[in-house]
N, C-alpha and C positions, 0 to 999 in steps of 0.2 A: 628380639627387642623391637617394639613398635617404632616405625619411622616417625619423625616429627611432622606435625601438620603442615601442609603446603601453604605458604604465605606470600609467594611471589608468582605473578601471573603475567602473561603476554596476551594482549588483545589485538586481533587483526581487524583491519578496516580498509576501505578504499582511500585514495589520496585526495579526493575532492574536499574542498573547504567544508561543505555540509556534512560529509561523512565523518570528518574529523571532529566537527562540532558535536555531532550526535554521540560519537564515541566518548568525548569528554563529559557529556551529560551522564552517560552510564557510569563512567569512572568516578565522577564526583559523588554520585549517589552511593556507590560501593565504598569509597574512601570514607564517607561520613559514617557509615556503619562499621567499617573495619579500618580505622586510622593507622594501624600498625602494618598493614599489608602493603606490598610494593607492586607496582604495575608498570609495564612497558607497552608502548604502542608500535605495532608493525603495520605499515601501510603499503599498498601497491595498487596500480591500475588494473582493472578487470576488462573483460570483453566489451561490456557496455560503455566503458570509458574510452576505449581505444577506437571505436567506430561511432562517431557522433553524427554521421550523415544518414545512414540507413534508418528508415522508420522502424520503430520498435516492433510493429506487427510483422515485419519481413524477416526478423531473425529466426533461425531454425532452432537455436538453443534457447532454453527458457531461463536458466539461472545465469543471466548475463552479468549480474553484479556480485555474485558470491562464489562461483565455482572455484576460481583460483585460491581464494581464501579458505574455502572448505578443504582443499587439498593440503594446504599448510597445516590446518588443524588436525586432519586425519594423520598427517605425518608427525605430529607432535611439536611442530615449530611454533604454533600459537595455541593458547589454551581455550580461547573463545573468540567469537567475532561479533561485531555489531553492525547493523545495516538497517535501512528502512524496511518496515514490514508491509509497505504499501503493495497492493495487488499490482502486478506488473514487475515487481522485483522478486517476489517469491511465487507469483502466479498461484497455482492450485495447491501449494504446500499448506498443510494445516499444522499449526504449532501444537505439539503435545506437551503442554506445560506440566502436566502431572500424569502419572500412570493412570490411564482411564479405561474402564471396562465397556464404555458406551460404544455400540456398533451402529453405524448409520443404516436405518431401515430404508429399503428400496433405493439406495443411493448407488451411483455408478462406481465401478471399480477403478478409481483414478489412481495411478501409481504416484507415490510421493516423489517430488523432485529433489528432496534432501537425500544425501547418501544415507544408507542404512546405519552408518556409524555416527550420524549426527542427529541432533534434535534441537528444538527451540525451548528456551527457558522462559520463566515469567518475565514480564516487562515492566518498565517504570512508567510513571504517569505520562499520558498521551498529551501531545501538543494540540493546538487547534487543528481539527481534522478537515476543515473546509477547503475547497478550491477558492482561488481569488482571481480577479481580473486585474491585470497590470497594463495600463494605457501608456503608450509612447509619450515620453517627456515632451511637454509643450502643447499637447492636444487637450481640448477642453472636456472630453467626454468623462462622465462619472459613473456610468453603468453600462451593462450590455444593452439595455433597452434604448439607450441614447445613441448607439452607434448607427451611422447611416448605412443604407443598403450598399453592399459591395465592400464594406470594410473587411480587412484581412485579419483573421484571428490566428495566431500561431499556437499550435499544439501538436504533439505526436501521439496523443491518446485517442484511441477509438471511442472510449467512453465519452470523453469530452466532445469529440466530433459528432457523435450521435445525439447527444443532448443539445448541442448547438443546432443541428438539423431539425430537431423536434421543436425547440422553443424559439429559435432565431434563424429561420431558414433564409433570410435575406442577407446573412453574413457569409463570407467566404473563408474557408479554412486552408491553411498551408502548414506543412510540416516544419517544426523547429525543434532541434535537439541540442544537447550540450549541457554542461553544468549551469547552475543558476547565473553565474557571472557572464558566461558565454551567451545565454539566451537573452539576458537583459541588454547586453551589448548589441546583439543582433536586432533587438527591438528598437533601440535608441539610435542606431546608425543613421546617418543622413540619408543614405540610399535604401533604407529599410523598406520592405514591402508591407510590413506589419503595422496595423493600427494598434494592436494590443496582443498580449499573450495571456494564456491561462496557466497558473501555477498552483502548487500546494501552498497554503498559508504557512504550514509548519516550517518549510525550508527557509522562507523569507524571514520569519520570526526568529528562527534559531541563528541566523546570520546577521541579525540586527538590521534587516532591510524592510522592516514593516512599513516604513514611510513610502515604499513603492506600491503598496496595496491601494488600488483604486476602489474596489468593491469586493466584499466578501460574498461568495455565492453559496446560498443554501436553499432549502425547500421553501422557506417562507417568503424570501424576497425575489427568487428567480426560478423556482421549481427545479432546483439543481441538487444533485447528490454526488458525493465524493467516492473515491476508490476504497475498496476493502483494505483495511489496515492503515489507511493514510493517517499520518501524524504519530504513529506508534513506532518504537524502535525495537527491532527484532534482535534478540541476544541468542546466538547459536552456540551450542556446546557439544562436546562429544557425548554420545549416548552412554548412560551409565555413570557419568561424572557427578556423583552425589555431592562432592565437596562444593563444586560450583553451583549446583542446584540449590543447596542449602544457603549459599551466599546470596544468590539472586532472590530467594524467597524473603530475605530480610529487607530488600529494597523494592519489592513488588508493589504495584498498585493493582489490587484485585479487580476493581471495576474496569480498568483498562484491559487487564488480562482476559476477563470474561467477555467483554464487548468484542474485542478483537477475535477471540476464539469463536464466538458466534458468527462473526462476519466471514471468517475463513471457512467455517463449516458450510455456510451458505454458498461460498465460492466453489468449494469442492463438490458439493452436491449438484450444482448446476454445470459442472465441468467448465467453469469460467477460467479466465486468464487474461493476459494482457490484451488479447484480441477480442475479448467479449465486452460489449457495452453494458456492464453491470455497475450500478451505482448504489450506495447505501448511505444511511444516516442513522447512527445509533446514539441514544441518549438515555441516561438513567433518570427516571421520573418518580416522584413520590406520589403514591396513590393511596386510596383508602385500604387497599389490600397490602400495602407496604411498598418498598422500593423495587421497582421493576425496570426491565430493559425494554425500551421502545425502539423498534427498528423499522425504518422506511427503506424500501428497496425498489429499484426499477431496472428493467432490461429494455433497451431501446434498439430497434433495428438501425443499421448503419445510416440509412437514408432518413431516419427520424419519423417515418410514417406509421410504424407500429410500435406499441410499447405495452409492457405489463408492469403494473405497480401495485404494491401492497404496503400496509402499515399494521404492525402487530405488536402487542405487548407480551412479555414473557417473564415468568419467575425464574431468575437465574442466580443460583447461590452456589454453584459448583461448576467445574470444568465439564462434567457430563451434561448438566442442564444447559450450559452454553452451547455445546455442540448440538444438542437436541433442538434447541431453539433455532439454530441456523438451518437445520433440516426442515423445520416447520415453515420457516419463511420461504425457503426454496420451493417447497411443495405448493405453497400458496401462490408463488410467482408462476409456477408451471400451470397451475389451474387457471391462472389469469392470462395465459397465452405465451409465457416465456419460452416454453419448450419449442414451439414452432419457430419463434424468432431465432433461437440459437441453432436450431437444425438448419435453417437456411444459411446462416453464417458459416456453419461447419461445412456444408456442401460447397459453398463458394470457395472456401479455403482449400478444400481438397481438389477442386477443379483447377485452381491456380497452381497447386503443387504438382498435379499431373502434367500440366502444360510445361512447367519448369523442368520436370524430369524428361 
């Protein structure tokens, strides 16, 4: 006799206010499609939460935000987990939203950071994916361009640091970590060294802190690109869980899924990660040939002196085409000099690791 369909699920997440807000966005979407289903939330702190002092680039483990939650899912304690899909949270992991036959031509053999028993499902609509400038309360500056020489910008991102060095070399960068509330408190403290910090718009908007945004940073107004996957929520499930896969397909935003899939394919092909200064900007545009995905991407040396940048349009109507477009953009970046930049970064990283050992 067949068992009744599963209608009760537990979702795992980090304990931060933002992680919980993102989890509720996922649950709200699912509950709207499946009002009779029941959901519980399990939350806990992860490695990235417990150490808020060390710069992200100095961690030796890559899945700082998900490993403990993945272990709970593998053990069957939770059914799926929700977390930011931003590059630096899942690094070079590529979400396999659907069974895909596409194999990456001429791409490096990068091992996935997801356990073999886990996979990523389709995602819901993406929030604003841009970075934003947040100026210390009481200061008059309205943009990066207005900041006087020597102003201290807080960020723990190598991508942001490199773009600042390229476009605004007169500014000084200092590491700042912690959840959104912690970073805003560090910025606004009376003895704060920071003039401003750079954050993801999505986090501020999801926590109703949009009033703290001083300037949206994008290609048009500041020559600025955001992190791969930024603004999208990753929904991780056990591999082969077709019940949850079918549920998620009902709440999926396909344009978000395909855009993020293309970005992650770009990241994997370049062997990018949290320590790689890779920025992207993806947008769906209507052309005479139909709706196409436009992707700008840039790789910048850490000192800002060298960069490779491209802008391409692609026909993306499937997961396979999305992954293929990511590879095309990656190859164009390499042809424009990204390979040499990343090679230098990798050599410097290995030298530091050898000294540490």
